[in-house]
N, C-alpha and C positions, 0 to 999 in steps of 0.2 A: 566657486570652483566646481566644475562638473566631475562626476565620478567616471573613471575609465574602467572598462572591463575587458577581459580577453575576448569577449564575443563581439567587440566592435572592430575586430580585424577585418579588413576588406575581403579576405578570402573565405570568411565564414558568413555566407549569405543565408538569411532565413533562420538563424539559430536563436533569435530573440526569445522564442518559446522555451528553449532549453535554459536560458539565463533566468527566466521567470521561475521555472521549476526549481532550479538550484537555490534561488532566493527563498522560495517557499520551504524547502527542506531545511535551510539554515535557520529559519524562524521557528521551526518546530522544536519545542522544548519537551523534554521527557524526564520524568522522575524515575524511570526504570521499572515502573509498575504498569501493567503486569509484565513479567518476563516473557520473552518469546524466542522462538527458533525460526529460521528460514532454511528450508532444505530443497534440494533438487531431487525429484523422485526418479527412480530408474526409468530409462527410456523404453518405450514399447513401439514396435513397428507400426507405422501409420498414425501415430498419435503425436500431437504437438508436445514440445517440451513442457513438463508440468512442474510447477513450484508449489511448495506448501508452507504456509505461515501457521505456526502453532503457538497459541497463547495460553498461559497457565491462568485459568479463571475459576479456580476452586471457590465454591460457595455461590457462584452465579448460576441462575437458572436460565433457560432459553429465553424466557420472557423478559429477563433483565439485560439481555444483550441485543445489540443492534449493529448491523453491518450495512454500510452505504458505500456506493461508488459515485463520486461527483467530480467532474472535470479531471479525469485520470488520477484521482486520489481515492484510496481505499481508507475508509474510516471505520474503526471498530470502537463501539462505546459500551460501557457497562454501568448500570445504575442499580445500586442496592438501597433499600429503604430500611431504616432502623425499625425493629419490631418493638413497639412500645409496651407490649404485654409481658416482656421478659424482664426479670430482675437479675442482674449480673453481680456475682460476688467478685469476679475478676473478668476483665474484658481485654483479651489480647488480640482478638480478631475484629477488626473494625469493618463496619459497613462503609464501603467507599465507592467512589465513582472513578472511572478512567476513560480516557480517549487515546487511542493509538492511531496514527495516520501513516500510510505508506504511499509514496508517489509511484504510480504505475507507468511503465513505458507505453507508448502508443501501440495499440493492438492487443494488449494483455487482457484476457477475459477471466472473470471470476466464474469457476465451474460449480463449486458447491462449498458448503460450510457444514461441519459436523461438530457436535458437542458430546464428548464422552469422557467419563472419569475426570472431570474438571479441566479438560483440555479442549480448547476451541481450535479446530483445524479448518483452514481455508485453502482450497486448491485453486491455483491459477494456471491458465494455459498461455504459453507464449508461442504462437504459431510462427513457423518459418517464413520470413519475409519473401515475397515473390521477387525474383531477380528480373529486372526489366532493362533491356538494352535498346536504345532508340537511336537511330541515325538521324541527324539533323541536316537537312539540305541547306546549302549555302547559295544564296541568290547573289547575282552579280548586278550591281547598279551602275548604269552608265551615265 
């Protein structure tokens, strides 16, 4: 039995990439760590719309964090290593690893990333798409 999707509608031409993105998002599992916010920054004249992703990464240093963009997907990874020289009487803060992935729309650019007070902020620009209107000539075949 073949699988039918809404993107197989004959009026939706060329949307197979969107279907693949939705499948990729559905496969992304998350345990909720680290928590994050996504916000729209106030608009400024002459500047593209700016979005900010902020992750709570307390305990991670800059060297333990990695940000990659691959095939319209933003990956944020954190890797901590246990300090073998310490002897804990109680350990409530685990050294842990994480990976967060965000699917980016076509044209979104990563502007910058800042780490301050345990918060990693990543600014993204969403430029206004250019409106193109094109008249198509109709040829007559005899």
